[in-house]
C-alpha positions in Angstrom: -4.4 -17.1 -30.9 -6.8 -15.5 -28.5 -7.3 -18.7 -26.6 -3.5 -19.2 -26.2 -3.2 -15.6 -24.9 -6.0 -16.3 -22.4 -4.3 -19.4 -21.1 -1.0 -17.6 -20.8 -2.7 -14.9 -18.7 -4.5 -17.5 -16.5 -1.3 -19.5 -15.7 0.2 -17.0 -13.2 -3.2 -16.5 -11.7 -3.7 -20.2 -11.1 -0.1 -20.6 -9.7 -0.7 -17.8 -7.2 -4.1 -19.3 -6.2 -2.5 -22.7 -5.8 0.2 -21.2 -3.6 -2.4 -19.4 -1.4 -4.4 -22.6 -1.2 -1.4 -24.5 0.0 -0.5 -21.8 2.6 -4.1 -21.9 3.8 -3.9 -25.7 4.3 -0.6 -25.4 6.1 -2.0 -22.8 8.5 0.2 -19.9 7.4 -2.8 -17.9 6.3 -6.4 -18.2 7.5 -8.2 -21.3 6.2 -10.9 -19.0 4.7 -8.3 -18.1 2.0 -8.3 -21.8 0.9 -12.1 -21.9 1.1 -12.4 -18.8 -1.2 -9.6 -20.0 -3.5 -11.5 -23.3 -4.0 -14.6 -21.3 -5.0 -12.6 -19.3 -7.5 -11.1 -22.5 -8.9 -14.6 -23.9 -9.4 -15.8 -20.8 -11.2 -12.7 -20.7 -13.3 -13.2 -24.4 -14.3 -16.8 -23.8 -15.2 -16.0 -20.7 -17.2 -13.3 -22.5 -19.2 -15.5 -25.6 -19.7 -18.4 -23.4 -20.8 -16.1 -21.4 -23.2 -14.7 -24.6 -24.7 -18.1 -26.1 -25.1 -19.5 -23.2 -27.0 -16.4 -22.8 -29.1 -16.9 -26.3 -30.5 -20.5 -25.6 -31.7 
């Protein structure tokens, strides 16, 4: 149940970050927003991958 709650909390965060990333690529907001959003996505991916890997063992 805890994992499901975590994913439900992360969904709006990922949607907002994807929206900001798209606006940065379109030039509506500075491109650095897309740059930092990419870094956040990488850290989020690594965190979720690491958490899932340790949960299996």
